[in-house]
Each structure stands twice: as structure tokens, then as C-alpha cells.
Predicted model as a PDB file, atoms N, CA, C, CB and O in Angstrom, pLDDT in the B-factor column:
MODEL        1                                                                  
ATOM      1  N   MET A   1       0.923  -1.201  -0.213  1.00 47.00           N  
ATOM      2  CA  MET A   1      -0.013  -0.044  -0.086  1.00 47.00           C  
ATOM      3  C   MET A   1       0.994   1.269   0.002  1.00 47.00           C  
ATOM      4  CB  MET A   1      -1.051  -0.219   1.334  1.00 47.00           C  
ATOM      5  O   MET A   1       1.857   1.437   0.864  1.00 47.00           O  
ATOM      6  N   PRO A   2       0.728   2.024  -0.927  1.00 59.00           N  
ATOM      7  CA  PRO A   2       1.837   3.301  -1.162  1.00 59.00           C  
ATOM      8  C   PRO A   2       1.479   4.243   0.083  1.00 59.00           C  
ATOM      9  CB  PRO A   2       1.605   4.273  -2.846  1.00 59.00           C  
ATOM     10  O   PRO A   2       0.306   4.481   0.371  1.00 59.00           O  
ATOM     11  N   GLY A   3       2.327   4.650   0.648  1.00 73.00           N  
ATOM     12  CA  GLY A   3       2.470   5.818   1.759  1.00 73.00           C  
ATOM     13  C   GLY A   3       1.874   5.161   3.076  1.00 73.00           C  
ATOM     14  O   GLY A   3       2.031   5.823   4.102  1.00 73.00           O  
ATOM     15  N   GLY A   4       1.210   3.945   3.185  1.00 86.00           N  
ATOM     16  CA  GLY A   4       0.800   3.310   4.360  1.00 86.00           C  
ATOM     17  C   GLY A   4      -0.161   4.098   4.874  1.00 86.00           C  
ATOM     18  O   GLY A   4      -0.657   5.078   4.318  1.00 86.00           O  
ATOM     19  N   ARG A   5      -0.499   3.546   6.241  1.00 93.00           N  
ATOM     20  CA  ARG A   5      -1.707   4.187   6.969  1.00 93.00           C  
ATOM     21  C   ARG A   5      -1.316   5.659   7.430  1.00 93.00           C  
ATOM     22  CB  ARG A   5      -2.152   3.264   8.316  1.00 93.00           C  
ATOM     23  O   ARG A   5      -0.167   6.094   7.509  1.00 93.00           O  
ATOM     24  N   LEU A   6      -2.463   6.326   7.710  1.00 97.00           N  
ATOM     25  CA  LEU A   6      -2.268   7.844   8.110  1.00 97.00           C  
ATOM     26  C   LEU A   6      -1.535   7.658   9.655  1.00 97.00           C  
ATOM     27  CB  LEU A   6      -3.962   8.811   8.172  1.00 97.00           C  
ATOM     28  O   LEU A   6      -1.789   6.754  10.451  1.00 97.00           O  
ATOM     29  N   THR A   7      -0.655   8.661   9.827  1.00 97.00           N  
ATOM     30  CA  THR A   7      -0.394   8.538  11.421  1.00 97.00           C  
ATOM     31  C   THR A   7      -1.217   9.220  12.133  1.00 97.00           C  
ATOM     32  CB  THR A   7       0.884   8.974  11.897  1.00 97.00           C  
ATOM     33  O   THR A   7      -2.166   9.774  11.577  1.00 97.00           O  
ATOM     34  N   GLN A   8      -1.030   9.316  13.464  1.00 97.00           N  
ATOM     35  CA  GLN A   8      -1.995  10.398  14.504  1.00 97.00           C  
ATOM     36  C   GLN A   8      -1.761  11.792  13.946  1.00 97.00           C  
ATOM     37  CB  GLN A   8      -1.473  10.430  16.329  1.00 97.00           C  
ATOM     38  O   GLN A   8      -2.686  12.500  13.549  1.00 97.00           O  
ATOM     39  N   ALA A   9      -0.371  12.188  13.933  1.00 98.00           N  
ATOM     40  CA  ALA A   9       0.038  13.586  13.610  1.00 98.00           C  
ATOM     41  C   ALA A   9      -0.829  13.931  12.044  1.00 98.00           C  
ATOM     42  CB  ALA A   9       1.950  13.658  13.485  1.00 98.00           C  
ATOM     43  O   ALA A   9      -1.463  14.980  11.931  1.00 98.00           O  
ATOM     44  N   GLU A  10      -0.774  13.191  11.214  1.00 98.00           N  
ATOM     45  CA  GLU A  10      -1.289  13.321   9.930  1.00 98.00           C  
ATOM     46  C   GLU A  10      -2.750  13.718   9.960  1.00 98.00           C  
ATOM     47  CB  GLU A  10      -1.090  12.078   9.194  1.00 98.00           C  
ATOM     48  O   GLU A  10      -3.281  14.530   9.203  1.00 98.00           O  
ATOM     49  N   ARG A  11      -3.455  12.884  11.152  1.00 98.00           N  
ATOM     50  CA  ARG A  11      -4.917  13.122  11.348  1.00 98.00           C  
ATOM     51  C   ARG A  11      -5.051  14.434  12.193  1.00 98.00           C  
ATOM     52  CB  ARG A  11      -5.642  11.843  12.101  1.00 98.00           C  
ATOM     53  O   ARG A  11      -6.106  15.041  12.010  1.00 98.00           O  
ATOM     54  N   GLN A  12      -4.198  14.961  13.057  1.00 98.00           N  
ATOM     55  CA  GLN A  12      -4.218  16.098  13.664  1.00 98.00           C  
ATOM     56  C   GLN A  12      -4.235  17.173  12.581  1.00 98.00           C  
ATOM     57  CB  GLN A  12      -3.124  16.182  14.595  1.00 98.00           C  
ATOM     58  O   GLN A  12      -4.961  18.162  12.680  1.00 98.00           O  
ATOM     59  N   GLN A  13      -3.382  16.951  11.493  1.00 98.00           N  
ATOM     60  CA  GLN A  13      -3.175  18.090  10.506  1.00 98.00           C  
ATOM     61  C   GLN A  13      -4.527  17.966   9.575  1.00 98.00           C  
ATOM     62  CB  GLN A  13      -1.637  17.913   9.567  1.00 98.00           C  
ATOM     63  O   GLN A  13      -5.007  18.994   9.099  1.00 98.00           O  
ATOM     64  N   ILE A  14      -4.996  16.967   9.382  1.00 98.00           N  
ATOM     65  CA  ILE A  14      -6.177  16.766   8.732  1.00 98.00           C  
ATOM     66  C   ILE A  14      -7.290  17.989   9.451  1.00 98.00           C  
ATOM     67  CB  ILE A  14      -6.626  15.074   8.946  1.00 98.00           C  
ATOM     68  O   ILE A  14      -7.672  19.022   8.901  1.00 98.00           O  
ATOM     69  N   ALA A  15      -7.646  17.497  10.829  1.00 98.00           N  
ATOM     70  CA  ALA A  15      -8.531  18.301  11.521  1.00 98.00           C  
ATOM     71  C   ALA A  15      -8.213  19.883  11.437  1.00 98.00           C  
ATOM     72  CB  ALA A  15      -8.528  17.817  12.925  1.00 98.00           C  
ATOM     73  O   ALA A  15      -9.003  20.795  11.195  1.00 98.00           O  
ATOM     74  N   VAL A  16      -6.803  19.948  11.710  1.00 98.00           N  
ATOM     75  CA  VAL A  16      -6.459  21.498  11.508  1.00 98.00           C  
ATOM     76  C   VAL A  16      -6.990  22.108  10.047  1.00 98.00           C  
ATOM     77  CB  VAL A  16      -4.728  21.694  11.581  1.00 98.00           C  
ATOM     78  O   VAL A  16      -7.730  23.090   9.996  1.00 98.00           O  
ATOM     79  N   GLY A  17      -6.665  21.622   9.242  1.00 98.00           N  
ATOM     80  CA  GLY A  17      -6.866  21.821   7.804  1.00 98.00           C  
ATOM     81  C   GLY A  17      -8.505  22.081   7.691  1.00 98.00           C  
ATOM     82  O   GLY A  17      -8.890  23.185   7.305  1.00 98.00           O  
ATOM     83  N   LEU A  18      -9.426  21.082   8.023  1.00 98.00           N  
ATOM     84  CA  LEU A  18     -10.579  21.101   8.115  1.00 98.00           C  
ATOM     85  C   LEU A  18     -11.255  22.456   8.891  1.00 98.00           C  
ATOM     86  CB  LEU A  18     -10.805  19.893   8.650  1.00 98.00           C  
ATOM     87  O   LEU A  18     -12.221  23.148   8.570  1.00 98.00           O  
ATOM     88  N   ALA A  19     -10.276  22.538  10.117  1.00 98.00           N  
ATOM     89  CA  ALA A  19     -11.145  23.811  11.026  1.00 98.00           C  
ATOM     90  C   ALA A  19     -10.659  25.005  10.277  1.00 98.00           C  
ATOM     91  CB  ALA A  19     -10.714  24.010  12.912  1.00 98.00           C  
ATOM     92  O   ALA A  19     -11.417  25.931  10.564  1.00 98.00           O  
ATOM     93  N   ASP A  20      -9.588  25.465   9.314  1.00 98.00           N  
ATOM     94  CA  ASP A  20      -9.458  26.234   8.770  1.00 98.00           C  
ATOM     95  C   ASP A  20     -10.116  26.339   7.438  1.00 98.00           C  
ATOM     96  CB  ASP A  20      -8.464  26.306   8.879  1.00 98.00           C  
ATOM     97  O   ASP A  20      -9.738  27.122   6.567  1.00 98.00           O  
ATOM     98  N   GLY A  21     -11.112  25.519   7.318  1.00 98.00           N  
ATOM     99  CA  GLY A  21     -11.551  25.688   5.784  1.00 98.00           C  
ATOM    100  C   GLY A  21     -11.220  25.109   4.577  1.00 98.00           C  
ATOM    101  O   GLY A  21     -11.984  25.010   3.617  1.00 98.00           O  
ATOM    102  N   LEU A  22      -9.663  24.586   4.650  1.00 98.00           N  
ATOM    103  CA  LEU A  22      -9.380  24.146   3.532  1.00 98.00           C  
ATOM    104  C   LEU A  22      -9.918  23.140   2.914  1.00 98.00           C  
ATOM    105  CB  LEU A  22      -8.431  23.988   3.536  1.00 98.00           C  
ATOM    106  O   LEU A  22     -10.596  22.356   3.579  1.00 98.00           O  
ATOM    107  N   ALA A  23      -9.768  22.961   1.719  1.00 98.00           N  
ATOM    108  CA  ALA A  23     -10.257  21.870   0.641  1.00 98.00           C  
ATOM    109  C   ALA A  23      -9.811  20.831   1.061  1.00 98.00           C  
ATOM    110  CB  ALA A  23      -9.856  21.972  -0.777  1.00 98.00           C  
ATOM    111  O   ALA A  23      -9.036  21.017   1.999  1.00 98.00           O  
ATOM    112  N   TYR A  24     -10.025  19.275   0.644  1.00 98.00           N  
ATOM    113  CA  TYR A  24      -9.511  18.301   0.945  1.00 98.00           C  
ATOM    114  C   TYR A  24      -8.187  18.223  -0.054  1.00 98.00           C  
ATOM    115  CB  TYR A  24     -10.515  17.259   0.928  1.00 98.00           C  
ATOM    116  O   TYR A  24      -7.156  17.845   0.502  1.00 98.00           O  
ATOM    117  N   ALA A  25      -8.111  18.506  -1.321  1.00 98.00           N  
ATOM    118  CA  ALA A  25      -6.905  18.659  -2.199  1.00 98.00           C  
ATOM    119  C   ALA A  25      -5.495  19.376  -1.308  1.00 98.00           C  
ATOM    120  CB  ALA A  25      -7.429  19.706  -3.557  1.00 98.00           C  
ATOM    121  O   ALA A  25      -4.332  18.987  -1.203  1.00 98.00           O  
ATOM    122  N   GLU A  26      -6.107  20.396  -0.837  1.00 98.00           N  
ATOM    123  CA  GLU A  26      -5.162  21.326  -0.190  1.00 98.00           C  
ATOM    124  C   GLU A  26      -4.560  20.823   0.775  1.00 98.00           C  
ATOM    125  CB  GLU A  26      -5.665  22.430   0.259  1.00 98.00           C  
ATOM    126  O   GLU A  26      -3.383  21.134   0.961  1.00 98.00           O  
ATOM    127  N   ILE A  27      -5.278  19.833   1.710  1.00 98.00           N  
ATOM    128  CA  ILE A  27      -4.949  19.345   2.968  1.00 98.00           C  
ATOM    129  C   ILE A  27      -3.948  18.101   2.157  1.00 98.00           C  
ATOM    130  CB  ILE A  27      -6.446  18.851   4.075  1.00 98.00           C  
ATOM    131  O   ILE A  27      -2.779  17.985   2.526  1.00 98.00           O  
ATOM    132  N   ALA A  28      -4.446  17.279   1.144  1.00 98.00           N  
ATOM    133  CA  ALA A  28      -3.705  16.238   0.618  1.00 98.00           C  
ATOM    134  C   ALA A  28      -2.318  16.734   0.234  1.00 98.00           C  
ATOM    135  CB  ALA A  28      -4.420  15.637  -0.529  1.00 98.00           C  
ATOM    136  O   ALA A  28      -1.371  16.056   0.633  1.00 98.00           O  
ATOM    137  N   ARG A  29      -2.082  17.771  -0.452  1.00 98.00           N  
ATOM    138  CA  ARG A  29      -0.915  18.618  -1.027  1.00 98.00           C  
ATOM    139  C   ARG A  29       0.009  18.753   0.175  1.00 98.00           C  
ATOM    140  CB  ARG A  29      -1.390  20.153  -1.641  1.00 98.00           C  
ATOM    141  O   ARG A  29       1.200  18.464   0.061  1.00 98.00           O  
ATOM    142  N   ARG A  30      -0.511  19.190   1.343  1.00 98.00           N  
ATOM    143  CA  ARG A  30       0.118  19.469   2.506  1.00 98.00           C  
ATOM    144  C   ARG A  30       0.812  18.321   3.184  1.00 98.00           C  
ATOM    145  CB  ARG A  30      -0.788  20.025   3.333  1.00 98.00           C  
ATOM    146  O   ARG A  30       1.866  18.348   3.819  1.00 98.00           O  
ATOM    147  N   LEU A  31      -0.003  17.285   2.921  1.00 98.00           N  
ATOM    148  CA  LEU A  31       0.648  16.015   3.705  1.00 98.00           C  
ATOM    149  C   LEU A  31       1.144  15.070   2.607  1.00 98.00           C  
ATOM    150  CB  LEU A  31      -0.494  15.162   4.735  1.00 98.00           C  
ATOM    151  O   LEU A  31       1.315  13.887   2.901  1.00 98.00           O  
ATOM    152  N   HIS A  32       1.352  15.441   1.539  1.00 97.00           N  
ATOM    153  CA  HIS A  32       1.727  14.563   0.461  1.00 97.00           C  
ATOM    154  C   HIS A  32       1.109  13.325   0.337  1.00 97.00           C  
ATOM    155  CB  HIS A  32       2.988  14.317   0.504  1.00 97.00           C  
ATOM    156  O   HIS A  32       1.729  12.263   0.374  1.00 97.00           O  
ATOM    157  N   ARG A  33      -0.457  13.456   0.146  1.00 97.00           N  
ATOM    158  CA  ARG A  33      -0.948  12.207   0.044  1.00 97.00           C  
ATOM    159  C   ARG A  33      -2.184  12.467  -0.855  1.00 97.00           C  
ATOM    160  CB  ARG A  33      -1.228  11.540   1.447  1.00 97.00           C  
ATOM    161  O   ARG A  33      -2.656  13.602  -0.930  1.00 97.00           O  
ATOM    162  N   PRO A  34      -2.760  11.323  -1.604  1.00 97.00           N  
ATOM    163  CA  PRO A  34      -3.689  11.477  -2.597  1.00 97.00           C  
ATOM    164  C   PRO A  34      -4.723  12.304  -1.706  1.00 97.00           C  
ATOM    165  CB  PRO A  34      -4.217  10.037  -3.287  1.00 97.00           C  
ATOM    166  O   PRO A  34      -4.769  12.361  -0.477  1.00 97.00           O  
ATOM    167  N   THR A  35      -5.607  12.982  -2.726  1.00 98.00           N  
ATOM    168  CA  THR A  35      -6.991  13.652  -2.444  1.00 98.00           C  
ATOM    169  C   THR A  35      -7.967  12.535  -1.928  1.00 98.00           C  
ATOM    170  CB  THR A  35      -7.636  14.381  -3.845  1.00 98.00           C  
ATOM    171  O   THR A  35      -8.770  12.830  -1.042  1.00 98.00           O  
ATOM    172  N   SER A  36      -7.930  11.240  -2.455  1.00 98.00           N  
ATOM    173  CA  SER A  36      -8.779  10.514  -2.208  1.00 98.00           C  
ATOM    174  C   SER A  36      -8.749   9.908  -0.896  1.00 98.00           C  
ATOM    175  CB  SER A  36      -8.809   9.775  -3.089  1.00 98.00           C  
ATOM    176  O   SER A  36      -9.778   9.536  -0.333  1.00 98.00           O  
ATOM    177  N   THR A  37      -7.318   9.773  -0.277  1.00 97.00           N  
ATOM    178  CA  THR A  37      -7.057   9.183   1.017  1.00 97.00           C  
ATOM    179  C   THR A  37      -7.468  10.236   2.132  1.00 97.00           C  
ATOM    180  CB  THR A  37      -5.508   8.758   1.132  1.00 97.00           C  
ATOM    181  O   THR A  37      -7.814   9.848   3.248  1.00 97.00           O  
ATOM    182  N   ILE A  38      -7.424  11.492   1.818  1.00 98.00           N  
ATOM    183  CA  ILE A  38      -8.212  12.248   2.754  1.00 98.00           C  
ATOM    184  C   ILE A  38      -9.752  12.474   2.650  1.00 98.00           C  
ATOM    185  CB  ILE A  38      -7.657  13.443   2.767  1.00 98.00           C  
ATOM    186  O   ILE A  38     -10.382  12.951   3.595  1.00 98.00           O  
ATOM    187  N   THR A  39     -10.230  12.183   1.688  1.00 98.00           N  
ATOM    188  CA  THR A  39     -11.789  12.277   1.180  1.00 98.00           C  
ATOM    189  C   THR A  39     -12.123  10.985   2.229  1.00 98.00           C  
ATOM    190  CB  THR A  39     -12.169  11.978  -0.868  1.00 98.00           C  
ATOM    191  O   THR A  39     -12.906  11.131   3.167  1.00 98.00           O  
ATOM    192  N   ARG A  40     -11.507   9.840   1.984  1.00 97.00           N  
ATOM    193  CA  ARG A  40     -12.128   8.484   2.605  1.00 97.00           C  
ATOM    194  C   ARG A  40     -11.967   8.785   4.161  1.00 97.00           C  
ATOM    195  CB  ARG A  40     -11.230   6.931   2.098  1.00 97.00           C  
ATOM    196  O   ARG A  40     -12.873   8.530   4.954  1.00 97.00           O  
ATOM    197  N   GLU A  41     -10.601   9.414   4.588  1.00 98.00           N  
ATOM    198  CA  GLU A  41     -10.731   9.335   6.105  1.00 98.00           C  
ATOM    199  C   GLU A  41     -11.468  10.204   6.458  1.00 98.00           C  
ATOM    200  CB  GLU A  41      -9.623   9.445   6.876  1.00 98.00           C  
ATOM    201  O   GLU A  41     -11.807   9.997   7.624  1.00 98.00           O  
ATOM    202  N   VAL A  42     -12.012  11.312   5.948  1.00 98.00           N  
ATOM    203  CA  VAL A  42     -12.743  12.191   6.707  1.00 98.00           C  
ATOM    204  C   VAL A  42     -14.285  11.828   6.457  1.00 98.00           C  
ATOM    205  CB  VAL A  42     -12.356  13.676   6.330  1.00 98.00           C  
ATOM    206  O   VAL A  42     -15.194  12.145   7.225  1.00 98.00           O  
ATOM    207  N   THR A  43     -14.425  11.168   5.350  1.00 98.00           N  
ATOM    208  CA  THR A  43     -15.888  10.421   5.365  1.00 98.00           C  
ATOM    209  C   THR A  43     -16.305   9.335   6.365  1.00 98.00           C  
ATOM    210  CB  THR A  43     -16.068   9.737   4.089  1.00 98.00           C  
ATOM    211  O   THR A  43     -17.382   9.199   6.946  1.00 98.00           O  
ATOM    212  N   ARG A  44     -15.355   8.705   6.414  1.00 97.00           N  
ATOM    213  CA  ARG A  44     -15.185   7.549   7.194  1.00 97.00           C  
ATOM    214  C   ARG A  44     -15.280   7.896   8.691  1.00 97.00           C  
ATOM    215  CB  ARG A  44     -13.871   6.896   6.859  1.00 97.00           C  
ATOM    216  O   ARG A  44     -15.940   7.089   9.346  1.00 97.00           O  
ATOM    217  N   ASN A  45     -14.909   8.629   9.164  1.00 97.00           N  
ATOM    218  CA  ASN A  45     -14.822   9.386  10.588  1.00 97.00           C  
ATOM    219  C   ASN A  45     -15.481  10.585  10.956  1.00 97.00           C  
ATOM    220  CB  ASN A  45     -13.584   9.732  10.848  1.00 97.00           C  
ATOM    221  O   ASN A  45     -15.024  11.301  11.847  1.00 97.00           O  
ATOM    222  N   GLY A  46     -16.581  10.878  10.303  1.00 97.00           N  
ATOM    223  CA  GLY A  46     -17.561  11.833  10.841  1.00 97.00           C  
ATOM    224  C   GLY A  46     -17.427  13.023   9.969  1.00 97.00           C  
ATOM    225  O   GLY A  46     -17.634  14.078  10.569  1.00 97.00           O  
ATOM    226  N   GLY A  47     -17.138  13.134   8.721  1.00 98.00           N  
ATOM    227  CA  GLY A  47     -17.630  13.973   7.777  1.00 98.00           C  
ATOM    228  C   GLY A  47     -16.593  15.311   8.298  1.00 98.00           C  
ATOM    229  O   GLY A  47     -15.865  15.333   9.291  1.00 98.00           O  
ATOM    230  N   PRO A  48     -16.805  16.371   7.283  1.00 97.00           N  
ATOM    231  CA  PRO A  48     -16.162  17.480   7.508  1.00 97.00           C  
ATOM    232  C   PRO A  48     -16.415  18.179   8.755  1.00 97.00           C  
ATOM    233  CB  PRO A  48     -16.374  18.234   6.535  1.00 97.00           C  
ATOM    234  O   PRO A  48     -15.455  18.759   9.263  1.00 97.00           O  
ATOM    235  N   THR A  49     -17.513  18.222   9.322  1.00 97.00           N  
ATOM    236  CA  THR A  49     -18.063  18.901  10.410  1.00 97.00           C  
ATOM    237  C   THR A  49     -17.980  18.314  11.745  1.00 97.00           C  
ATOM    238  CB  THR A  49     -19.321  19.125  10.152  1.00 97.00           C  
ATOM    239  O   THR A  49     -18.218  18.961  12.765  1.00 97.00           O  
ATOM    240  N   GLY A  50     -17.563  16.801  11.729  1.00 97.00           N  
ATOM    241  CA  GLY A  50     -17.528  15.782  12.767  1.00 97.00           C  
ATOM    242  C   GLY A  50     -16.492  15.190  12.894  1.00 97.00           C  
ATOM    243  O   GLY A  50     -16.434  14.369  13.810  1.00 97.00           O  
ATOM    244  N   TYR A  51     -15.437  15.372  12.119  1.00 98.00           N  
ATOM    245  CA  TYR A  51     -13.959  14.766  12.115  1.00 98.00           C  
ATOM    246  C   TYR A  51     -13.301  15.042  13.496  1.00 98.00           C  
ATOM    247  CB  TYR A  51     -12.988  15.463  10.897  1.00 98.00           C  
ATOM    248  O   TYR A  51     -13.422  16.128  14.062  1.00 98.00           O  
ATOM    249  N   ARG A  52     -12.630  14.041  13.985  1.00 98.00           N  
ATOM    250  CA  ARG A  52     -12.121  14.309  15.432  1.00 98.00           C  
ATOM    251  C   ARG A  52     -10.636  13.089  15.207  1.00 98.00           C  
ATOM    252  CB  ARG A  52     -13.628  13.802  16.969  1.00 98.00           C  
ATOM    253  O   ARG A  52     -10.693  11.862  15.132  1.00 98.00           O  
ATOM    254  N   ALA A  53      -9.658  13.810  15.160  1.00 98.00           N  
ATOM    255  CA  ALA A  53      -8.416  13.076  14.941  1.00 98.00           C  
ATOM    256  C   ALA A  53      -8.116  11.934  15.817  1.00 98.00           C  
ATOM    257  CB  ALA A  53      -7.352  13.950  15.042  1.00 98.00           C  
ATOM    258  O   ALA A  53      -7.830  10.805  15.419  1.00 98.00           O  
ATOM    259  N   ASP A  54      -8.226  12.413  17.364  1.00 97.00           N  
ATOM    260  CA  ASP A  54      -8.428  11.250  18.271  1.00 97.00           C  
ATOM    261  C   ASP A  54      -9.042  10.173  18.131  1.00 97.00           C  
ATOM    262  CB  ASP A  54      -8.876  11.512  19.152  1.00 97.00           C  
ATOM    263  O   ASP A  54      -8.487   9.087  18.293  1.00 97.00           O  
ATOM    264  N   LEU A  55     -10.547  10.336  17.739  1.00 96.00           N  
ATOM    265  CA  LEU A  55     -11.513   9.379  17.512  1.00 96.00           C  
ATOM    266  C   LEU A  55     -11.080   8.397  16.278  1.00 96.00           C  
ATOM    267  CB  LEU A  55     -12.854  10.118  17.256  1.00 96.00           C  
ATOM    268  O   LEU A  55     -11.167   7.170  16.325  1.00 96.00           O  
ATOM    269  N   ALA A  56     -10.639   9.093  15.259  1.00 97.00           N  
ATOM    270  CA  ALA A  56     -10.270   8.538  13.928  1.00 97.00           C  
ATOM    271  C   ALA A  56      -9.269   7.589  14.181  1.00 97.00           C  
ATOM    272  CB  ALA A  56      -9.786   9.566  12.917  1.00 97.00           C  
ATOM    273  O   ALA A  56      -9.408   6.428  13.796  1.00 97.00           O  
ATOM    274  N   HIS A  57      -8.146   8.014  14.866  1.00 94.00           N  
ATOM    275  CA  HIS A  57      -7.000   7.025  15.243  1.00 94.00           C  
ATOM    276  C   HIS A  57      -7.326   5.834  16.010  1.00 94.00           C  
ATOM    277  CB  HIS A  57      -5.991   7.691  16.026  1.00 94.00           C  
ATOM    278  O   HIS A  57      -6.904   4.700  15.779  1.00 94.00           O  
ATOM    279  N   ARG A  58      -8.082   6.175  16.907  1.00 95.00           N  
ATOM    280  CA  ARG A  58      -8.416   5.012  17.662  1.00 95.00           C  
ATOM    281  C   ARG A  58      -9.260   4.061  16.934  1.00 95.00           C  
ATOM    282  CB  ARG A  58      -9.061   5.380  18.872  1.00 95.00           C  
ATOM    283  O   ARG A  58      -8.946   2.871  16.934  1.00 95.00           O  
ATOM    284  N   ALA A  59     -10.408   4.515  16.250  1.00 92.00           N  
ATOM    285  CA  ALA A  59     -11.159   3.559  15.445  1.00 92.00           C  
ATOM    286  C   ALA A  59     -10.351   2.734  14.376  1.00 92.00           C  
ATOM    287  CB  ALA A  59     -12.231   4.309  14.756  1.00 92.00           C  
ATOM    288  O   ALA A  59     -10.539   1.539  14.147  1.00 92.00           O  
ATOM    289  N   THR A  60      -9.462   3.506  13.777  1.00 89.00           N  
ATOM    290  CA  THR A  60      -8.207   2.670  12.783  1.00 89.00           C  
ATOM    291  C   THR A  60      -7.771   1.713  13.597  1.00 89.00           C  
ATOM    292  CB  THR A  60      -6.779   3.561  12.266  1.00 89.00           C  
ATOM    293  O   THR A  60      -8.073   0.582  13.215  1.00 89.00           O  
ATOM    294  N   GLN A  61      -7.048   1.787  14.776  1.00 88.00           N  
ATOM    295  CA  GLN A  61      -6.485   0.997  15.614  1.00 88.00           C  
ATOM    296  C   GLN A  61      -7.407  -0.286  15.930  1.00 88.00           C  
ATOM    297  CB  GLN A  61      -6.147   1.796  16.766  1.00 88.00           C  
ATOM    298  O   GLN A  61      -6.858  -1.387  15.963  1.00 88.00           O  
ATOM    299  N   GLN A  62      -8.536  -0.200  16.122  1.00 89.00           N  
ATOM    300  CA  GLN A  62      -9.490  -1.028  16.378  1.00 89.00           C  
ATOM    301  C   GLN A  62     -10.053  -2.034  15.231  1.00 89.00           C  
ATOM    302  CB  GLN A  62     -10.432  -0.233  16.856  1.00 89.00           C  
ATOM    303  O   GLN A  62     -10.617  -3.095  15.499  1.00 89.00           O  
ATOM    304  N   ARG A  63      -9.836  -1.583  14.005  1.00 81.00           N  
ATOM    305  CA  ARG A  63     -10.094  -2.198  12.775  1.00 81.00           C  
ATOM    306  C   ARG A  63      -9.194  -3.315  12.503  1.00 81.00           C  
ATOM    307  CB  ARG A  63     -10.024  -1.256  11.733  1.00 81.00           C  
ATOM    308  O   ARG A  63      -9.301  -3.953  11.456  1.00 81.00           O  
TER     309      ARG A  63                                                      
ENDMDL                                                                          
END                                                                             
């Protein structure tokens, strides 16, 4: 899997980007990840208004 799983620090950056109103594409560029990775991560973990990095990281660890 190219790039591997998202780290907790990357998830925190996603949360910051969402709070700052950045588009998924911009968040992806800043993290050097595909836009689709960010889109799936946010969609799977609460959407753009409900995304929480700590909860998302815990949910991934449990899968």
C-alpha cells in the first residue's frame, strides 16, 4: 500500500485543515497524500464537521 496508513500527526493536520476551511485537495498536498485518501478518511470518521483526529485514530487501531 503506497504511503501506508495515516499517522496520528497526519490526522491532527487533517483536523486543523478542516477547521481552517481548507479543501481536501489542499490538505492532501500539504500531507503529500492523494486527495482520495483524505476524502475517505474524513468521510469514514465523521465528515467535515464531525471529524476528530483522536477518535479517527482509535477507530483505525480497532479495525
